[in-house]
N, CA, C and O atoms as CSV, one atom per row, in Angstrom:
chain,resi,resn,atom,element,x,y,z
A,1,MET,N,N,88.901,106.093,118.012
A,1,MET,CA,C,89.445,105.705,116.730
A,1,MET,C,C,90.139,106.907,116.099
A,1,MET,O,O,89.548,107.975,115.944
A,2,ASN,N,N,91.391,106.711,115.743
A,2,ASN,CA,C,92.143,107.771,115.091
A,2,ASN,C,C,92.867,107.173,113.887
A,2,ASN,O,O,93.768,106.349,114.041
A,3,VAL,N,N,92.471,107.588,112.709
A,3,VAL,CA,C,93.093,107.073,111.486
A,3,VAL,C,C,94.001,108.108,110.825
A,3,VAL,O,O,94.435,107.915,109.689
A,4,ASN,N,N,94.289,109.193,111.518
A,4,ASN,CA,C,95.106,110.256,110.922
A,4,ASN,C,C,96.450,109.746,110.423
A,4,ASN,O,O,96.948,110.220,109.402
A,5,HIS,N,N,97.045,108.787,111.129
A,5,HIS,CA,C,98.346,108.253,110.716
A,5,HIS,C,C,98.243,107.400,109.445
A,5,HIS,O,O,99.263,107.041,108.856
A,6,LEU,N,N,97.013,107.075,109.021
A,6,LEU,CA,C,96.804,106.300,107.797
A,6,LEU,C,C,96.516,107.197,106.588
A,6,LEU,O,O,96.323,106.698,105.480
A,7,ILE,N,N,96.488,108.496,106.795
A,7,ILE,CA,C,96.235,109.455,105.723
A,7,ILE,C,C,97.572,109.972,105.188
A,7,ILE,O,O,98.474,110.305,105.957
A,8,GLY,N,N,97.684,110.033,103.849
A,8,GLY,CA,C,98.896,110.558,103.228
A,8,GLY,C,C,99.935,109.508,102.881
A,8,GLY,O,O,101.048,109.851,102.482
A,9,LEU,N,N,99.591,108.224,103.025
A,9,LEU,CA,C,100.527,107.158,102.666
A,9,LEU,C,C,100.538,106.972,101.149
A,9,LEU,O,O,99.474,106.975,100.528
A,10,PRO,N,N,101.698,106.812,100.545
A,10,PRO,CA,C,101.757,106.665,99.085
A,10,PRO,C,C,101.293,105.278,98.628
A,10,PRO,O,O,101.492,104.282,99.324
A,11,TRP,N,N,100.672,105.235,97.445
A,11,TRP,CA,C,100.246,103.972,96.855
A,11,TRP,C,C,101.464,103.239,96.304
A,11,TRP,O,O,102.370,103.849,95.737
A,12,GLY,N,N,101.469,101.936,96.479
A,12,GLY,CA,C,102.534,101.129,95.898
A,12,GLY,C,C,102.751,99.857,96.682
A,12,GLY,O,O,101.985,99.530,97.589
A,13,PHE,N,N,103.801,99.141,96.324
A,13,PHE,CA,C,104.084,97.837,96.914
A,13,PHE,C,C,105.411,97.795,97.654
A,13,PHE,O,O,105.755,96.761,98.228
A,14,ALA,N,N,106.159,98.879,97.658
A,14,ALA,CA,C,107.452,98.923,98.341
A,14,ALA,C,C,107.239,99.214,99.830
A,14,ALA,O,O,106.128,99.523,100.261
A,15,THR,N,N,108.298,99.111,100.589
A,15,THR,CA,C,108.257,99.430,102.017
A,15,THR,C,C,107.770,100.863,102.204
A,15,THR,O,O,108.250,101.782,101.541
A,16,GLY,N,N,106.819,101.045,103.106
A,16,GLY,CA,C,106.272,102.374,103.371
A,16,GLY,C,C,105.137,102.775,102.450
A,16,GLY,O,O,104.550,103.844,102.615
A,17,GLU,N,N,104.819,101.918,101.468
A,17,GLU,CA,C,103.719,102.185,100.541
A,17,GLU,C,C,102.577,101.210,100.818
A,17,GLU,O,O,102.782,100.147,101.405
A,18,VAL,N,N,101.371,101.587,100.388
A,18,VAL,CA,C,100.199,100.736,100.593
A,18,VAL,C,C,99.352,100.703,99.330
A,18,VAL,O,O,99.320,101.664,98.561
A,19,ASP,N,N,98.678,99.600,99.132
A,19,ASP,CA,C,97.634,99.531,98.123
A,19,ASP,C,C,96.313,99.503,98.886
A,19,ASP,O,O,96.315,99.559,100.116
A,20,CYS,N,N,95.200,99.419,98.187
A,20,CYS,CA,C,93.914,99.524,98.874
A,20,CYS,C,C,93.670,98.350,99.829
A,20,CYS,O,O,93.040,98.529,100.871
A,21,LEU,N,N,94.153,97.164,99.493
A,21,LEU,CA,C,93.962,96.013,100.363
A,21,LEU,C,C,94.767,96.143,101.649
A,21,LEU,O,O,94.246,95.905,102.739
A,22,LYS,N,N,96.016,96.515,101.527
A,22,LYS,CA,C,96.857,96.688,102.714
A,22,LYS,C,C,96.304,97.809,103.599
A,22,LYS,O,O,96.277,97.676,104.823
A,23,LEU,N,N,95.866,98.905,102.989
A,23,LEU,CA,C,95.301,100.014,103.764
A,23,LEU,C,C,94.017,99.584,104.466
A,23,LEU,O,O,93.791,99.944,105.621
A,24,ALA,N,N,93.175,98.817,103.774
A,24,ALA,CA,C,91.937,98.340,104.394
A,24,ALA,C,C,92.238,97.442,105.592
A,24,ALA,O,O,91.551,97.509,106.611
A,25,ALA,N,N,93.269,96.600,105.467
A,25,ALA,CA,C,93.664,95.735,106.590
A,25,ALA,C,C,94.156,96.574,107.765
A,25,ALA,O,O,93.822,96.284,108.914
A,26,MET,N,N,94.940,97.602,107.491
A,26,MET,CA,C,95.434,98.482,108.553
A,26,MET,C,C,94.268,99.211,109.222
A,26,MET,O,O,94.246,99.362,110.444
A,27,ALA,N,N,93.308,99.657,108.426
A,27,ALA,CA,C,92.145,100.370,108.969
A,27,ALA,C,C,91.280,99.434,109.806
A,27,ALA,O,O,90.757,99.844,110.843
A,28,GLN,N,N,91.119,98.177,109.372
A,28,GLN,CA,C,90.333,97.217,110.158
A,28,GLN,C,C,90.958,97.019,111.533
A,28,GLN,O,O,90.254,96.960,112.542
A,29,ARG,N,N,92.274,96.917,111.566
A,29,ARG,CA,C,92.969,96.748,112.840
A,29,ARG,C,C,92.732,97.965,113.734
A,29,ARG,O,O,92.464,97.825,114.927
A,30,GLU,N,N,92.831,99.154,113.150
A,30,GLU,CA,C,92.687,100.390,113.919
A,30,GLU,C,C,91.248,100.623,114.380
A,30,GLU,O,O,91.019,100.970,115.538
A,31,ILE,N,N,90.286,100.438,113.491
A,31,ILE,CA,C,88.892,100.775,113.779
A,31,ILE,C,C,88.162,99.657,114.505
A,31,ILE,O,O,87.438,99.912,115.468
A,32,SER,N,N,88.344,98.413,114.052
A,32,SER,CA,C,87.554,97.299,114.574
A,32,SER,C,C,88.342,96.307,115.411
A,32,SER,O,O,87.756,95.421,116.033
A,33,GLY,N,N,89.667,96.443,115.436
A,33,GLY,CA,C,90.489,95.504,116.190
A,33,GLY,C,C,90.606,94.144,115.524
A,33,GLY,O,O,90.967,93.166,116.179
A,34,ILE,N,N,90.308,94.066,114.232
A,34,ILE,CA,C,90.370,92.802,113.494
A,34,ILE,C,C,91.655,92.767,112.682
A,34,ILE,O,O,91.950,93.693,111.926
A,35,ASP,N,N,92.421,91.685,112.845
A,35,ASP,CA,C,93.632,91.504,112.056
A,35,ASP,C,C,93.314,90.689,110.811
A,35,ASP,O,O,92.796,89.576,110.898
A,36,VAL,N,N,93.627,91.247,109.668
A,36,VAL,CA,C,93.462,90.554,108.393
A,36,VAL,C,C,94.856,90.055,107.986
A,36,VAL,O,O,95.731,90.866,107.683
A,37,PRO,N,N,95.071,88.746,107.974
A,37,PRO,CA,C,96.420,88.194,107.755
A,37,PRO,C,C,96.856,88.218,106.289
A,37,PRO,O,O,96.749,87.211,105.588
A,38,LEU,N,N,97.340,89.356,105.837
A,38,LEU,CA,C,97.723,89.509,104.432
A,38,LEU,C,C,98.907,88.634,104.037
A,38,LEU,O,O,99.072,88.311,102.861
A,39,GLU,N,N,99.728,88.250,105.003
A,39,GLU,CA,C,100.877,87.422,104.647
A,39,GLU,C,C,100.457,86.060,104.092
A,39,GLU,O,O,101.267,85.362,103.482
A,40,HIS,N,N,99.216,85.687,104.299
A,40,HIS,CA,C,98.703,84.429,103.768
A,40,HIS,C,C,98.038,84.614,102.404
A,40,HIS,O,O,97.507,83.663,101.831
A,41,TRP,N,N,98.071,85.837,101.892
A,41,TRP,CA,C,97.488,86.128,100.590
A,41,TRP,C,C,98.485,86.965,99.796
A,41,TRP,O,O,98.248,88.149,99.556
A,42,PRO,N,N,99.609,86.354,99.383
A,42,PRO,CA,C,100.658,87.129,98.729
A,42,PRO,C,C,100.257,87.589,97.325
A,42,PRO,O,O,99.588,86.864,96.589
A,43,TYR,N,N,100.670,88.781,96.975
A,43,TYR,CA,C,100.469,89.320,95.637
A,43,TYR,C,C,101.473,90.431,95.439
A,43,TYR,O,O,102.081,90.900,96.401
A,44,ASN,N,N,101.649,90.850,94.220
A,44,ASN,CA,C,102.578,91.931,93.911
A,44,ASN,C,C,102.025,92.736,92.739
A,44,ASN,O,O,100.911,92.491,92.275
A,45,ALA,N,N,102.806,93.686,92.271
A,45,ALA,CA,C,102.335,94.564,91.203
A,45,ALA,C,C,101.988,93.800,89.926
A,45,ALA,O,O,101.091,94.203,89.186
A,46,GLU,N,N,102.699,92.693,89.664
A,46,GLU,CA,C,102.478,91.953,88.431
A,46,GLU,C,C,101.141,91.215,88.414
A,46,GLU,O,O,100.521,91.092,87.357
A,47,ASP,N,N,100.686,90.722,89.570
A,47,ASP,CA,C,99.422,89.978,89.583
A,47,ASP,C,C,98.309,90.717,90.330
A,47,ASP,O,O,97.333,90.112,90.774
A,48,TYR,N,N,98.476,92.028,90.458
A,48,TYR,CA,C,97.517,92.845,91.204
A,48,TYR,C,C,96.112,92.786,90.605
A,48,TYR,O,O,95.130,92.664,91.339
A,49,GLU,N,N,96.010,92.874,89.274
A,49,GLU,CA,C,94.689,92.853,88.637
A,49,GLU,C,C,93.976,91.533,88.929
A,49,GLU,O,O,92.810,91.530,89.325
A,50,ARG,N,N,94.669,90.425,88.737
A,50,ARG,CA,C,94.060,89.116,88.975
A,50,ARG,C,C,93.672,88.961,90.447
A,50,ARG,O,O,92.574,88.493,90.752
A,51,ARG,N,N,94.560,89.347,91.352
A,51,ARG,CA,C,94.283,89.199,92.774
A,51,ARG,C,C,93.173,90.149,93.237
A,51,ARG,O,O,92.444,89.829,94.176
A,52,SER,N,N,93.039,91.295,92.599
A,52,SER,CA,C,91.981,92.219,93.023
A,52,SER,C,C,90.602,91.608,92.782
A,52,SER,O,O,89.644,91.929,93.485
A,53,ARG,N,N,90.507,90.723,91.783
A,53,ARG,CA,C,89.229,90.054,91.536
A,53,ARG,C,C,88.889,89.070,92.660
A,53,ARG,O,O,87.719,88.776,92.903
A,54,ASP,N,N,89.918,88.567,93.339
A,54,ASP,CA,C,89.701,87.647,94.463
A,54,ASP,C,C,89.069,88.351,95.665
A,54,ASP,O,O,88.452,87.711,96.516
A,55,ILE,N,N,89.230,89.662,95.724
A,55,ILE,CA,C,88.747,90.420,96.879
A,55,ILE,C,C,87.250,90.214,97.087
A,55,ILE,O,O,86.804,90.008,98.215
A,56,ALA,N,N,86.483,90.269,96.020
A,56,ALA,CA,C,85.027,90.114,96.141
A,56,ALA,C,C,84.670,88.768,96.745
A,56,ALA,O,O,83.805,88.697,97.618
A,57,ALA,N,N,85.309,87.712,96.305
A,57,ALA,CA,C,85.024,86.379,96.838
A,57,ALA,C,C,85.419,86.277,98.300
A,57,ALA,O,O,84.696,85.678,99.096
A,58,VAL,N,N,86.545,86.848,98.660
A,58,VAL,CA,C,87.007,86.799,100.050
A,58,VAL,C,C,86.066,87.594,100.957
A,58,VAL,O,O,85.759,87.159,102.067
A,59,LEU,N,N,85.612,88.747,100.491
A,59,LEU,CA,C,84.687,89.540,101.309
A,59,LEU,C,C,83.404,88.781,101.598
A,59,LEU,O,O,82.843,88.911,102.686
A,60,GLU,N,N,82.932,87.992,100.648
A,60,GLU,CA,C,81.726,87.185,100.881
A,60,GLU,C,C,81.972,86.142,101.971
A,60,GLU,O,O,81.040,85.750,102.674
A,61,GLN,N,N,83.225,85.690,102.118
A,61,GLN,CA,C,83.554,84.686,103.120
A,61,GLN,C,C,83.742,85.280,104.506
A,61,GLN,O,O,83.276,84.709,105.492
A,62,ILE,N,N,84.420,86.418,104.594
A,62,ILE,CA,C,84.764,86.973,105.908
A,62,ILE,C,C,83.852,88.117,106.322
A,62,ILE,O,O,83.954,88.618,107.442
A,63,GLY,N,N,82.966,88.532,105.431
A,63,GLY,CA,C,82.111,89.674,105.733
A,63,GLY,C,C,80.648,89.371,105.540
A,63,GLY,O,O,80.260,88.379,104.923
A,64,GLU,N,N,79.865,90.247,106.080
A,64,GLU,CA,C,78.416,90.187,105.917
A,64,GLU,C,C,78.015,91.431,105.132
A,64,GLU,O,O,78.352,92.549,105.520
A,65,ARG,N,N,77.307,91.239,104.047
A,65,ARG,CA,C,76.872,92.377,103.226
A,65,ARG,C,C,75.829,93.175,104.011
A,65,ARG,O,O,74.885,92.611,104.564
A,66,ILE,N,N,76.016,94.489,104.048
A,66,ILE,CA,C,75.071,95.365,104.730
A,66,ILE,C,C,74.581,96.414,103.734
A,66,ILE,O,O,75.211,96.647,102.703
A,67,LYS,N,N,73.461,97.035,104.052
A,67,LYS,CA,C,72.844,97.978,103.111
A,67,LYS,C,C,73.432,99.385,103.181
A,67,LYS,O,O,73.531,100.070,102.163
A,68,ALA,N,N,73.821,99.813,104.373
A,68,ALA,CA,C,74.274,101.190,104.553
A,68,ALA,C,C,75.635,101.223,105.247
A,68,ALA,O,O,75.942,100.352,106.061
A,69,PRO,N,N,76.441,102.218,104.925
A,69,PRO,CA,C,77.761,102.333,105.553
A,69,PRO,C,C,77.679,102.507,107.061
A,69,PRO,O,O,76.806,103.202,107.580
A,70,ARG,N,N,78.606,101.862,107.749
A,70,ARG,CA,C,78.811,102.041,109.185
A,70,ARG,C,C,80.313,102.176,109.411
A,70,ARG,O,O,81.107,101.661,108.623
A,71,THR,N,N,80.694,102.841,110.444
A,71,THR,CA,C,82.110,102.969,110.762
A,71,THR,C,C,82.741,101.587,110.832
A,71,THR,O,O,82.257,100.704,111.539
A,72,GLY,N,N,83.831,101.413,110.087
A,72,GLY,CA,C,84.540,100.146,110.056
A,72,GLY,C,C,84.107,99.217,108.940
A,72,GLY,O,O,84.787,98.225,108.676
A,73,SER,N,N,82.992,99.507,108.273
A,73,SER,CA,C,82.572,98.631,107.181
A,73,SER,C,C,83.467,98.861,105.963
A,73,SER,O,O,84.030,99.939,105.771
A,74,VAL,N,N,83.575,97.817,105.155
A,74,VAL,CA,C,84.461,97.836,103.985
A,74,VAL,C,C,83.631,98.076,102.729
A,74,VAL,O,O,82.591,97.449,102.524
A,75,LEU,N,N,84.101,98.975,101.913
A,75,LEU,CA,C,83.456,99.345,100.660
A,75,LEU,C,C,84.190,98.670,99.504
A,75,LEU,O,O,85.402,98.831,99.361
A,76,LEU,N,N,83.469,97.921,98.685
A,76,LEU,CA,C,84.043,97.289,97.498
A,76,LEU,C,C,83.501,98.015,96.271
A,76,LEU,O,O,82.290,98.087,96.061
A,77,MET,N,N,84.419,98.554,95.461
A,77,MET,CA,C,84.041,99.287,94.255
A,77,MET,C,C,84.685,98.628,93.052
A,77,MET,O,O,85.686,97.921,93.168
A,78,ARG,N,N,84.088,98.876,91.885
A,78,ARG,CA,C,84.603,98.318,90.634
A,78,ARG,C,C,85.141,99.440,89.773
A,78,ARG,O,O,84.383,100.248,89.235
A,79,PHE,N,N,86.467,99.483,89.646
A,79,PHE,CA,C,87.148,100.370,88.712
A,79,PHE,C,C,87.754,99.446,87.664
A,79,PHE,O,O,88.888,98.995,87.822
A,80,ALA,N,N,87.015,99.159,86.600
A,80,ALA,CA,C,87.460,98.173,85.614
A,80,ALA,C,C,88.889,98.475,85.156
A,80,ALA,O,O,89.191,99.631,84.858
A,81,PRO,N,N,89.765,97.492,85.090
A,81,PRO,CA,C,89.528,96.068,85.343
A,81,PRO,C,C,89.766,95.662,86.794
A,81,PRO,O,O,89.782,94.469,87.097
A,82,TYR,N,N,89.949,96.616,87.691
A,82,TYR,CA,C,90.276,96.311,89.072
A,82,TYR,C,C,89.074,96.477,90.000
A,82,TYR,O,O,88.106,97.171,89.685
A,83,TYR,N,N,89.170,95.819,91.148
A,83,TYR,CA,C,88.289,96.129,92.270
A,83,TYR,C,C,89.082,97.029,93.195
A,83,TYR,O,O,90.313,96.992,93.209
A,84,HIS,N,N,88.383,97.828,93.959
A,84,HIS,CA,C,89.027,98.792,94.851
A,84,HIS,C,C,88.313,98.755,96.196
A,84,HIS,O,O,87.091,98.624,96.261
A,85,LEU,N,N,89.091,98.874,97.266
A,85,LEU,CA,C,88.543,98.840,98.623
A,85,LEU,C,C,88.684,100.177,99.314
A,85,LEU,O,O,89.629,100.929,99.074
A,86,GLY,N,N,87.731,100.454,100.173
A,86,GLY,CA,C,87.808,101.577,101.090
A,86,GLY,C,C,87.241,101.118,102.422
A,86,GLY,O,O,86.551,100.100,102.488
A,87,THR,N,N,87.523,101.853,103.471
A,87,THR,CA,C,86.991,101.539,104.800
A,87,THR,C,C,86.282,102.773,105.327
A,87,THR,O,O,86.863,103.856,105.388
A,88,PHE,N,N,85.032,102.606,105.706
A,88,PHE,CA,C,84.267,103.747,106.214
A,88,PHE,C,C,84.769,104.159,107.592
A,88,PHE,O,O,84.913,103.332,108.492
A,89,VAL,N,N,85.033,105.456,107.739
A,89,VAL,CA,C,85.417,106.012,109.035
A,89,VAL,C,C,84.231,106.722,109.676
A,89,VAL,O,O,84.285,107.120,110.840
A,90,SER,N,N,83.166,106.875,108.906
A,90,SER,CA,C,81.888,107.403,109.379
A,90,SER,C,C,80.842,106.909,108.379
A,90,SER,O,O,81.161,106.142,107.471
A,91,GLU,N,N,79.620,107.341,108.545
A,91,GLU,CA,C,78.584,106.919,107.590
A,91,GLU,C,C,78.694,107.638,106.251
A,91,GLU,O,O,78.039,107.250,105.284
A,92,THR,N,N,79.520,108.685,106.186
A,92,THR,CA,C,79.605,109.480,104.962
A,92,THR,C,C,81.003,109.575,104.353
A,92,THR,O,O,81.141,110.070,103.234
A,93,GLU,N,N,82.045,109.117,105.053
A,93,GLU,CA,C,83.404,109.216,104.545
A,93,GLU,C,C,84.118,107.876,104.643
A,93,GLU,O,O,83.928,107.113,105.590
A,94,PHE,N,N,84.953,107.612,103.626
A,94,PHE,CA,C,85.742,106.390,103.654
A,94,PHE,C,C,87.208,106.698,103.393
A,94,PHE,O,O,87.550,107.689,102.747
A,95,LEU,N,N,88.061,105.832,103.908
A,95,LEU,CA,C,89.504,105.919,103.751
A,95,LEU,C,C,89.909,104.985,102.615
A,95,LEU,O,O,89.501,103.824,102.594
A,96,HIS,N,N,90.705,105.480,101.675
A,96,HIS,CA,C,91.187,104.639,100.585
A,96,HIS,C,C,92.449,105.250,100.004
A,96,HIS,O,O,92.825,106.373,100.339
A,97,VAL,N,N,93.092,104.498,99.134
A,97,VAL,CA,C,94.286,105.001,98.447
A,97,VAL,C,C,94.108,104.748,96.952
A,97,VAL,O,O,94.137,103.598,96.513
A,98,PRO,N,N,93.927,105.805,96.170
A,98,PRO,CA,C,93.795,105.625,94.726
A,98,PRO,C,C,95.135,105.228,94.106
A,98,PRO,O,O,96.198,105.642,94.569
A,99,ARG,N,N,95.061,104.436,93.076
A,99,ARG,CA,C,96.260,103.988,92.375
A,99,ARG,C,C,97.082,105.194,91.933
A,99,ARG,O,O,96.586,106.074,91.230
A,100,GLY,N,N,98.344,105.223,92.353
A,100,GLY,CA,C,99.240,106.306,91.993
A,100,GLY,C,C,99.134,107.536,92.873
A,100,GLY,O,O,99.872,108.501,92.670
A,101,GLY,N,N,98.221,107.525,93.860
A,101,GLY,CA,C,98.034,108.686,94.725
A,101,GLY,C,C,98.468,108.415,96.153
A,101,GLY,O,O,99.326,107.570,96.408
A,102,THR,N,N,97.867,109.137,97.073
A,102,THR,CA,C,98.125,108.931,98.497
A,102,THR,C,C,96.801,108.638,99.199
A,102,THR,O,O,95.732,109.022,98.725
A,103,SER,N,N,96.892,107.953,100.335
A,103,SER,CA,C,95.679,107.601,101.072
A,103,SER,C,C,94.979,108.858,101.562
A,103,SER,O,O,95.616,109.850,101.918
A,104,ARG,N,N,93.648,108.793,101.573
A,104,ARG,CA,C,92.856,109.992,101.896
A,104,ARG,C,C,91.451,109.620,102.346
A,104,ARG,O,O,90.991,108.495,102.151
A,105,LEU,N,N,90.797,110.574,102.941
A,105,LEU,CA,C,89.380,110.447,103.262
A,105,LEU,C,C,88.598,111.033,102.099
A,105,LEU,O,O,88.947,112.086,101.565
A,106,THR,N,N,87.532,110.334,101.715
A,106,THR,CA,C,86.708,110.768,100.593
A,106,THR,C,C,85.241,110.651,100.976
A,106,THR,O,O,84.830,109.679,101.610
A,107,ARG,N,N,84.464,111.640,100.590
A,107,ARG,CA,C,83.026,111.604,100.839
A,107,ARG,C,C,82.387,110.532,99.968
A,107,ARG,O,O,82.700,110.420,98.783
A,108,TYR,N,N,81.490,109.744,100.555
A,108,TYR,CA,C,80.797,108.684,99.815
A,108,TYR,C,C,79.669,109.335,99.010
A,108,TYR,O,O,78.516,109.359,99.440
A,109,SER,N,N,80.021,109.856,97.847
A,109,SER,CA,C,79.096,110.605,97.004
A,109,SER,C,C,78.646,109.761,95.814
A,109,SER,O,O,79.063,108.612,95.661
A,110,LEU,N,N,77.800,110.338,94.982
A,110,LEU,CA,C,77.174,109.631,93.865
A,110,LEU,C,C,78.163,108.901,92.947
A,110,LEU,O,O,77.912,107.748,92.594
A,111,PRO,N,N,79.270,109.523,92.550
A,111,PRO,CA,C,80.179,108.778,91.664
A,111,PRO,C,C,80.651,107.458,92.286
A,111,PRO,O,O,80.794,106.462,91.577
A,112,TYR,N,N,80.891,107.440,93.590
A,112,TYR,CA,C,81.330,106.217,94.267
A,112,TYR,C,C,80.150,105.269,94.497
A,112,TYR,O,O,80.313,104.050,94.436
A,113,ARG,N,N,78.995,105.812,94.755
A,113,ARG,CA,C,77.811,104.957,94.925
A,113,ARG,C,C,77.505,104.177,93.645
A,113,ARG,O,O,77.075,103.025,93.699
A,114,ARG,N,N,77.730,104.811,92.500
A,114,ARG,CA,C,77.440,104.170,91.207
A,114,ARG,C,C,78.334,102.963,90.928
A,114,ARG,O,O,77.915,102.027,90.247
A,115,ILE,N,N,79.552,102.978,91.445
A,115,ILE,CA,C,80.475,101.872,91.179
A,115,ILE,C,C,80.605,100.924,92.375
A,115,ILE,O,O,81.461,100.040,92.386
A,116,THR,N,N,79.750,101.118,93.372
A,116,THR,CA,C,79.790,100.250,94.548
A,116,THR,C,C,79.256,98.868,94.206
A,116,THR,O,O,78.163,98.724,93.659
A,117,VAL,N,N,80.043,97.862,94.535
A,117,VAL,CA,C,79.639,96.470,94.381
A,117,VAL,C,C,78.943,96.006,95.658
A,117,VAL,O,O,77.949,95.281,95.605
A,118,GLY,N,N,79.471,96.428,96.801
A,118,GLY,CA,C,78.868,96.059,98.076
A,118,GLY,C,C,79.563,96.737,99.244
A,118,GLY,O,O,80.674,97.253,99.122
A,119,ILE,N,N,78.882,96.722,100.374
A,119,ILE,CA,C,79.420,97.223,101.638
A,119,ILE,C,C,79.359,96.049,102.604
A,119,ILE,O,O,78.336,95.373,102.707
A,120,TYR,N,N,80.458,95.812,103.311
A,120,TYR,CA,C,80.576,94.622,104.158
A,120,TYR,C,C,81.020,94.978,105.568
A,120,TYR,O,O,81.852,95.861,105.776
A,121,ARG,N,N,80.444,94.270,106.524
A,121,ARG,CA,C,80.923,94.307,107.905
A,121,ARG,C,C,81.757,93.042,108.068
A,121,ARG,O,O,81.258,91.935,107.866
A,122,ILE,N,N,83.017,93.204,108.430
A,122,ILE,CA,C,83.892,92.043,108.608
A,122,ILE,C,C,83.451,91.302,109.861
A,122,ILE,O,O,83.406,91.883,110.945
A,123,LYS,N,N,83.126,90.027,109.716
A,123,LYS,CA,C,82.616,89.247,110.853
A,123,LYS,C,C,83.630,88.247,111.381
A,123,LYS,O,O,83.667,87.979,112.582
A,124,GLU,N,N,84.448,87.695,110.505
A,124,GLU,CA,C,85.491,86.780,110.950
A,124,GLU,C,C,86.563,86.740,109.887
A,124,GLU,O,O,86.305,86.982,108.708
A,125,VAL,N,N,87.751,86.434,110.315
A,125,VAL,CA,C,88.852,86.373,109.373
A,125,VAL,C,C,89.552,85.035,109.538
A,125,VAL,O,O,90.030,84.684,110.617
A,126,ARG,N,N,89.595,84.306,108.442
A,126,ARG,CA,C,90.357,83.074,108.392
A,126,ARG,C,C,91.486,83.277,107.420
A,126,ARG,O,O,91.534,84.306,106.745
A,127,LEU,N,N,92.369,82.359,107.328
A,127,LEU,CA,C,93.487,82.485,106.401
A,127,LEU,C,C,92.966,82.626,104.987
A,127,LEU,O,O,92.064,81.899,104.572
A,128,TRP,N,N,93.541,83.568,104.244
A,128,TRP,CA,C,93.134,83.814,102.871
A,128,TRP,C,C,93.422,82.582,102.074
A,128,TRP,O,O,93.161,82.549,100.872
């Protein structure tokens, strides 16, 4: 598994940019070989807040909640008013893209643990 090409991507919705959902889908493909069909779940900058709330419901459908991080598991965090996703690349680091920043690896430390809603292992993917 090599996610180096997923580090340093700018946040956004234009060509060549990623948001946390798109990055998580790319990481799932790279780490777990699972394709998440984002084209069936369209959204843009204008409805990003509303659609980010859908993420939690979708994760309950396609994922299994687990207690501890594993490589490839998806991290759901709450940054009010948005939800935010990351993908664990190890038991201690996750890949994510903060709003307005670039994609990066971040240590799963106390500040992130406090806002964690759940950790999920993707088990199956159906159309969003």
